[in-house]
C-alpha positions as CSV (number, residue, x, y, z in Angstrom):
1,M,0.0,0.0,0.0
2,Q,2.8,2.4,0.9
3,S,4.6,1.6,-2.4
4,A,1.4,2.3,-4.3
5,N,0.9,5.6,-2.5
6,S,4.5,6.6,-3.2
7,A,4.0,5.9,-6.9
8,N,0.8,7.9,-7.0
9,N,2.5,10.8,-5.3
10,A,5.3,10.7,-7.8
11,I,2.9,10.7,-10.7
12,S,0.9,13.6,-9.2
13,T,4.1,15.6,-8.7
14,R,5.1,15.1,-12.4
15,L,1.6,16.1,-13.5
16,S,1.7,19.1,-11.3
17,A,5.0,20.3,-12.9
18,M,3.3,19.8,-16.3
19,M,0.4,22.0,-15.2
20,F,2.7,24.6,-13.8
21,L,4.6,25.1,-17.1
22,Q,1.4,24.7,-19.2
23,F,-0.1,27.8,-17.6
24,F,3.1,29.7,-17.0
25,I,3.4,29.8,-20.8
26,W,-0.1,31.1,-21.3
27,G,0.1,33.7,-18.5
28,A,3.4,35.1,-19.8
29,W,1.9,36.4,-23.0
30,Y,-1.9,36.4,-22.7
31,V,-2.1,39.1,-20.1
32,T,0.6,41.3,-21.6
33,I,-0.1,41.2,-25.4
34,G,-2.7,44.0,-25.4
35,N,-0.4,46.5,-23.7
36,Y,2.5,45.4,-25.9
37,M,0.4,45.9,-29.1
38,A,-0.8,49.3,-27.9
39,A,2.9,50.3,-27.4
40,Q,3.6,49.2,-30.9
41,G,0.9,51.3,-32.5
42,M,-1.7,48.6,-32.7
43,A,-4.2,49.8,-30.0
44,D,-7.2,49.2,-32.3
45,L,-6.1,45.6,-33.1
46,T,-5.7,44.3,-29.5
47,H,-8.8,42.1,-29.8
48,W,-7.2,40.0,-32.6
49,P,-4.9,37.9,-30.4
50,Y,-8.1,37.0,-28.4
51,T,-9.7,36.1,-31.7
52,V,-7.0,33.9,-33.2
53,N,-6.8,32.1,-29.8
54,P,-10.4,30.9,-30.1
55,V,-9.9,30.0,-33.8
56,A,-7.1,27.8,-32.7
57,A,-9.4,26.3,-30.0
58,I,-11.9,25.4,-32.7
59,I,-9.1,23.6,-34.6
60,A,-7.9,21.9,-31.4
61,P,-10.3,18.9,-31.5
62,F,-8.6,17.7,-34.7
63,F,-5.5,17.1,-32.7
64,L,-7.3,15.7,-29.7
65,G,-9.9,13.6,-31.5
66,L,-7.7,12.3,-34.3
67,V,-4.0,12.4,-33.4
68,A,-3.9,12.0,-29.6
69,D,-6.9,9.6,-29.3
70,R,-6.0,7.3,-32.2
71,F,-2.4,7.4,-33.4
72,F,0.1,8.8,-31.0
73,A,0.7,8.8,-27.2
74,T,-0.7,11.9,-25.6
75,E,2.7,12.9,-24.0
76,R,4.4,12.8,-27.4
77,V,1.8,15.0,-29.1
78,L,2.0,17.4,-26.1
79,G,5.8,17.7,-26.4
80,A,5.9,18.2,-30.2
81,L,3.2,20.9,-30.1
82,H,5.0,22.9,-27.4
83,I,8.4,22.7,-29.2
84,I,6.9,23.9,-32.5
85,G,5.0,26.6,-30.7
86,G,8.0,27.8,-28.8
87,L,10.0,28.2,-32.1
88,I,7.1,30.2,-33.7
89,M,6.8,32.5,-30.6
90,L,10.5,33.4,-30.9
91,T,9.7,35.1,-34.3
92,V,6.6,37.0,-33.2
93,P,8.3,40.1,-31.8
94,Q,10.2,40.5,-35.1
95,A,6.9,41.1,-37.0
96,T,5.6,44.2,-35.1
97,G,6.2,46.3,-38.3
98,S,3.6,44.2,-40.1
99,P,0.3,43.8,-38.1
100,L,-1.0,41.2,-40.5
101,L,2.1,39.0,-40.1
102,F,2.2,39.6,-36.4
103,I,-1.4,38.3,-36.0
104,L,-0.8,35.4,-38.4
105,L,2.2,34.3,-36.4
106,L,0.1,34.4,-33.2
107,L,-2.5,32.3,-35.0
108,L,0.1,29.7,-35.8
109,Y,1.4,29.7,-32.3
110,N,-2.1,29.3,-30.9
111,I,-2.9,26.4,-33.2
112,C,0.0,24.7,-31.5
113,Y,-0.8,25.8,-28.0
114,M,-4.6,25.4,-27.7
115,P,-4.7,21.6,-28.3
116,T,-2.3,21.2,-25.4
117,L,-5.0,22.4,-22.9
118,G,-7.2,19.4,-23.6
119,L,-4.1,17.1,-23.9
120,A,-2.8,18.1,-20.5
121,N,-6.2,17.6,-18.9
122,S,-6.8,14.2,-20.6
123,L,-3.2,13.0,-19.7
124,A,-3.8,14.0,-16.1
125,F,-7.3,12.4,-15.9
126,H,-5.8,9.2,-17.5
127,N,-3.2,8.9,-14.7
128,I,-5.2,9.6,-11.6
129,E,-7.9,7.6,-9.8
130,N,-10.1,10.1,-8.1
131,Q,-10.9,13.1,-10.3
132,E,-12.8,15.2,-7.7
133,K,-10.0,15.0,-5.1
134,Q,-6.8,14.7,-7.1
135,F,-7.4,16.8,-10.2
136,P,-8.0,20.2,-8.4
137,L,-4.8,19.6,-6.4
138,I,-2.8,19.0,-9.7
139,R,-4.6,21.7,-11.6
140,V,-3.8,24.3,-8.9
141,F,-0.2,24.2,-10.0
142,G,-1.3,25.6,-13.3
143,T,-2.8,28.5,-11.5
144,I,0.5,28.9,-9.6
145,G,2.3,28.8,-12.9
146,W,0.2,31.7,-14.2
147,I,0.8,33.7,-11.0
148,V,4.6,33.1,-11.2
149,A,4.5,34.2,-14.8
150,G,2.9,37.6,-13.9
151,L,5.3,38.1,-11.0
152,F,8.3,37.1,-13.1
153,I,7.3,39.8,-15.6
154,G,6.9,42.4,-13.0
155,F,9.8,41.7,-10.7
156,V,12.4,40.1,-12.9
157,L,11.8,41.3,-16.5
158,G,11.0,44.7,-15.0
159,Q,14.7,44.9,-14.1
160,F,15.6,44.7,-17.8
161,S,12.9,47.0,-19.3
162,G,14.3,50.3,-18.2
163,D,11.7,53.0,-17.7
164,E,9.1,51.1,-19.7
165,L,6.6,48.7,-18.2
166,P,7.8,45.2,-19.2
167,D,4.3,44.5,-20.5
168,R,5.0,46.9,-23.3
169,T,8.3,45.2,-24.3
170,P,8.8,41.9,-26.2
171,L,10.4,40.2,-23.1
172,P,7.2,38.4,-22.1
173,L,6.9,36.9,-25.6
174,Y,10.5,35.6,-25.4
175,T,9.7,34.2,-21.9
176,T,6.8,32.3,-23.4
177,A,8.9,30.9,-26.2
178,I,11.6,29.6,-23.8
179,A,9.1,28.1,-21.4
180,S,7.4,26.3,-24.3
181,L,10.6,24.7,-25.4
182,I,11.3,23.5,-21.8
183,L,7.8,22.0,-21.4
184,G,8.1,20.4,-24.9
185,A,11.2,18.6,-23.8
186,Y,9.7,17.7,-20.4
187,S,6.5,16.3,-21.9
188,F,8.5,13.3,-23.3
189,T,9.3,12.2,-19.8
190,L,5.7,12.2,-18.6
191,P,3.8,8.9,-17.9
192,H,3.1,7.0,-21.1
193,T,-0.5,7.6,-22.1
194,P,-1.4,5.5,-25.2
195,P,-4.1,6.5,-27.6
196,P,-7.3,5.1,-26.0
197,A,-9.2,4.8,-29.3
198,A,-6.4,3.2,-31.4
199,G,-7.6,1.1,-34.2
200,E,-11.1,2.6,-34.2
201,K,-12.7,4.0,-37.4
202,V,-11.9,7.6,-38.1
203,S,-14.8,10.0,-38.9
204,L,-15.2,13.7,-38.9
205,K,-17.9,13.4,-36.2
206,S,-15.5,11.6,-33.8
207,I,-12.7,14.1,-34.6
208,V,-14.6,17.2,-33.7
209,G,-16.3,15.5,-30.7
210,I,-19.8,15.0,-32.1
211,D,-19.6,11.3,-31.1
212,A,-18.6,12.2,-27.6
213,F,-21.3,14.9,-27.5
214,R,-24.0,12.3,-28.4
215,Q,-22.7,9.8,-25.9
216,L,-22.8,12.4,-23.2
217,G,-26.0,13.8,-24.4
218,S,-28.8,14.7,-22.0
219,R,-31.0,17.7,-21.4
220,A,-28.8,18.9,-18.6
221,F,-25.6,18.4,-20.7
222,Y,-27.0,20.4,-23.6
223,I,-28.0,23.3,-21.3
224,F,-24.5,23.2,-19.8
225,I,-22.9,23.4,-23.3
226,A,-25.2,26.2,-24.4
227,C,-24.5,28.2,-21.3
228,S,-20.8,27.5,-21.6
229,I,-20.7,29.1,-25.0
230,L,-22.8,32.1,-23.9
231,I,-20.9,32.9,-20.7
232,C,-17.6,32.9,-22.6
233,I,-18.8,35.8,-24.7
234,P,-18.5,38.3,-21.9
235,L,-15.5,36.5,-20.6
236,A,-13.6,37.5,-23.7
237,A,-13.9,41.2,-22.6
238,Y,-12.1,40.4,-19.4
239,Y,-9.2,38.6,-20.8
240,N,-8.7,41.2,-23.6
241,F,-9.4,44.5,-21.9
242,A,-9.0,44.1,-18.1
243,P,-5.1,44.4,-18.3
244,I,-5.6,47.6,-20.5
245,F,-8.2,48.9,-18.1
246,V,-6.0,48.3,-15.1
247,A,-3.1,50.1,-16.8
248,N,-5.4,53.1,-17.5
249,A,-7.2,53.1,-14.2
250,V,-4.4,52.3,-11.8
251,Y,-1.0,53.0,-13.3
252,D,-1.7,55.9,-15.6
253,Q,-3.7,57.6,-12.9
254,N,-1.0,57.1,-10.3
255,V,-3.5,55.6,-7.9
256,S,-2.2,54.6,-4.5
257,N,1.4,54.4,-5.5
258,A,2.4,52.9,-2.2
259,V,0.2,49.9,-2.8
260,V,0.8,49.6,-6.6
261,G,4.6,49.6,-5.9
262,L,4.2,46.1,-4.4
263,L,2.9,44.9,-7.7
264,P,5.0,46.9,-10.2
265,N,3.1,46.4,-13.4
266,P,-0.4,45.4,-14.7
267,S,0.5,41.7,-15.3
268,S,1.6,41.4,-11.7
269,L,-1.5,43.1,-10.4
270,M,-3.6,40.8,-12.5
271,T,-2.0,37.8,-10.8
272,L,-4.2,38.5,-7.8
273,G,-7.0,36.8,-9.7
274,Q,-4.9,33.7,-10.0
275,M,-3.9,33.8,-6.4
276,S,-7.6,33.8,-5.6
277,E,-8.0,31.0,-8.1
278,A,-5.4,28.9,-6.3
279,A,-7.1,29.3,-3.0
280,F,-10.5,28.2,-4.3
281,M,-8.9,25.4,-6.2
282,L,-7.7,23.9,-3.0
283,L,-11.2,24.2,-1.5
284,M,-12.9,22.7,-4.5
285,P,-13.1,19.0,-3.2
286,L,-15.1,20.3,-0.2
287,L,-17.1,22.8,-2.1
288,F,-18.0,20.3,-4.9
289,A,-19.4,17.9,-2.3
290,R,-21.3,20.7,-0.6
291,F,-22.8,22.5,-3.6
292,G,-22.9,20.0,-6.4
293,V,-22.5,20.7,-10.1
294,K,-25.4,23.2,-10.6
295,W,-24.6,25.6,-7.8
296,M,-20.9,25.5,-8.4
297,L,-21.5,26.6,-12.0
298,A,-24.1,29.2,-10.9
299,I,-21.9,30.8,-8.3
300,G,-19.1,31.1,-10.9
301,M,-21.5,32.9,-13.3
302,A,-22.7,35.2,-10.5
303,A,-19.1,36.1,-9.6
304,W,-18.6,37.3,-13.2
305,I,-21.6,39.6,-13.0
306,L,-20.3,41.1,-9.8
307,R,-16.8,41.5,-11.2
308,Y,-18.0,43.5,-14.2
309,L,-20.2,45.7,-12.0
310,L,-17.3,46.5,-9.7
311,F,-15.2,47.5,-12.7
312,A,-18.0,49.7,-14.0
313,I,-18.8,51.4,-10.7
314,G,-15.2,51.9,-9.8
315,A,-14.0,53.1,-13.3
316,P,-14.8,56.8,-13.3
317,D,-12.9,57.6,-10.1
318,A,-10.4,54.7,-10.5
319,V,-11.6,53.2,-7.1
320,F,-8.6,51.0,-6.4
321,W,-10.4,48.5,-4.0
322,M,-13.2,47.9,-6.5
323,V,-10.7,47.2,-9.3
324,V,-8.7,44.8,-7.1
325,T,-11.9,43.1,-5.8
326,G,-13.0,42.6,-9.4
327,I,-9.7,40.9,-10.2
328,L,-9.8,38.8,-7.0
329,L,-13.2,37.4,-8.1
330,H,-11.5,35.7,-11.0
331,G,-10.8,32.7,-8.7
332,I,-14.5,32.0,-8.2
333,C,-15.3,32.8,-11.8
334,Y,-12.7,30.4,-13.2
335,D,-12.7,27.5,-10.7
336,F,-16.4,27.3,-10.1
337,F,-17.2,27.3,-13.8
338,F,-14.3,26.0,-15.9
339,V,-12.8,23.4,-13.5
340,T,-16.2,22.2,-12.4
341,G,-17.1,21.9,-16.0
342,Q,-14.0,19.9,-16.8
343,I,-14.7,17.5,-14.0
344,Y,-18.4,17.2,-15.0
345,V,-17.5,16.3,-18.5
346,D,-14.9,13.8,-17.5
347,K,-17.2,12.0,-15.1
348,K,-19.8,11.6,-17.9
349,S,-17.2,10.3,-20.3
350,T,-15.9,6.8,-21.0
351,P,-12.1,6.3,-21.5
352,A,-12.6,5.9,-25.3
353,V,-14.0,9.4,-25.7
354,R,-12.2,11.2,-22.8
355,G,-9.9,13.2,-25.2
356,Q,-12.8,14.0,-27.6
357,A,-15.0,15.2,-24.7
358,Q,-12.3,17.5,-23.2
359,G,-11.5,18.7,-26.8
360,F,-15.2,19.4,-27.4
361,L,-15.4,21.5,-24.2
362,V,-12.3,23.5,-25.3
363,L,-14.0,24.0,-28.7
364,V,-17.3,25.4,-27.3
365,T,-15.7,27.6,-24.6
366,Y,-12.3,28.8,-25.6
367,G,-13.3,28.3,-29.2
368,I,-16.8,29.3,-30.2
369,G,-17.7,31.4,-27.2
370,M,-14.4,33.3,-26.9
371,F,-14.3,33.9,-30.7
372,I,-17.7,35.5,-30.7
373,G,-16.9,37.4,-27.5
374,A,-13.6,38.7,-28.8
375,Q,-15.1,40.1,-31.9
376,I,-18.0,41.7,-30.1
377,A,-15.7,43.1,-27.3
378,G,-13.3,44.5,-29.9
379,A,-16.0,46.2,-31.9
380,L,-17.5,47.7,-28.7
381,F,-14.1,48.9,-27.5
382,N,-13.2,50.5,-30.9
383,A,-16.7,52.2,-30.9
384,F,-16.1,53.6,-27.4
385,L,-12.5,54.5,-28.3
386,G,-13.4,56.5,-31.4
387,D,-10.5,58.7,-32.6
388,E,-8.8,58.6,-29.2
389,T,-5.7,56.4,-28.3
390,V,-6.8,55.7,-24.7
391,L,-10.3,55.0,-23.4
392,T,-11.4,57.5,-20.7
393,L,-12.4,56.1,-17.4
394,A,-16.0,57.3,-17.9
395,R,-16.2,55.4,-21.1
396,W,-14.7,52.3,-19.3
397,Q,-17.8,52.4,-17.1
398,D,-20.1,52.2,-20.1
399,F,-18.0,49.4,-21.5
400,W,-18.1,47.1,-18.5
401,L,-21.8,47.5,-17.9
402,L,-22.4,45.6,-21.2
403,P,-20.7,42.2,-20.3
404,A,-22.3,42.5,-16.8
405,G,-25.8,42.6,-18.3
406,F,-25.1,39.8,-20.7
407,A,-23.6,37.6,-17.9
408,L,-26.8,38.2,-15.8
409,I,-29.0,36.9,-18.7
410,V,-26.9,33.7,-19.0
411,F,-27.0,33.2,-15.2
412,L,-30.8,33.4,-15.1
413,L,-31.1,31.1,-18.1
414,F,-28.9,28.5,-16.4
415,V,-30.4,28.6,-13.0
416,F,-34.0,28.2,-14.2
417,T,-33.3,25.5,-16.9
418,F,-30.4,23.3,-15.6
419,R,-31.4,20.2,-13.6
420,E,-28.5,18.4,-12.0
421,E,-28.4,14.7,-12.8
């Protein structure tokens, strides 16, 4: 028994390191890219990285449903994609003089990265025994990785960026590239995870997850998928514009310099959301048993409404505690909805469609929902921006009220229609 526990602990440690690097990579560029593009004269194009990212998420099931599930071991596909992605990211800062090329390179990078989200989840689920108890404890290291990325940018890269915020330099992109190459090499040492559907007939339906969707199908599951798509529409506004909003409301307004000095750039301040995420991740096994699937998901949606309202109310006067509280709510927003959703989908899946099911969830959330959201949020932001280069704080208030209202509609739809199985 002791030997078995030691083996399980060793596997959990290796999977935790994988999750740490997986989200360190994402956090290093995803939060900073908007401020970097604005510094490079592309302020009206900052929604495009958050558009090509969902496009890649839509393509991701082809890797998960075809390559990983049928032909190659999961850890090998994971490693290859991270190495290729790291090499592409090294070239991205060289393309700032050509916005089209810059965005296309980000698209290619994301086509490599987005499948790895589902691959990392399915690899972890394959090698653990108790999803509700073990997965949150492994997944929390991904959150820690995102936090470390933000702090690394602020406290380490800030030493090399001179008088400029490191967010507005290419240093975070180079950090992403190097971390991708490291995880790519490390992935080949992870537990062997053979393709679970090897030898089965290949079809387009199975590749994009339609077979898994049908197998998991029920009224509750269909409502969950529909609300997952809808709630990701306002979520895109947060990922895209919250770092820009924080830079405008806090740093450019010189709000509470004594406090801001502890977190010396927007990406560092944004890590407060991931710190909250880590705390709630550790509580998830208890909370899951206490609230169940429906109310975990509903609480996550309600937290999104409150976050956007705090941003809106606090924007005109740059009320620091409201901005920070809105960021801190990210822990509830993400854990209670996304991690709960991942566990919910895995528990309804069979081993043969586990990869397809996780890939389908990535497709509808980070793919379809975020794609629609990024385009809508970008159009709204540009409409509010007009001929200016920076959105005024009063206009930020009008901007944040819109995702708050949309999230409220989705919350009510979910609460009154979803019946937990």
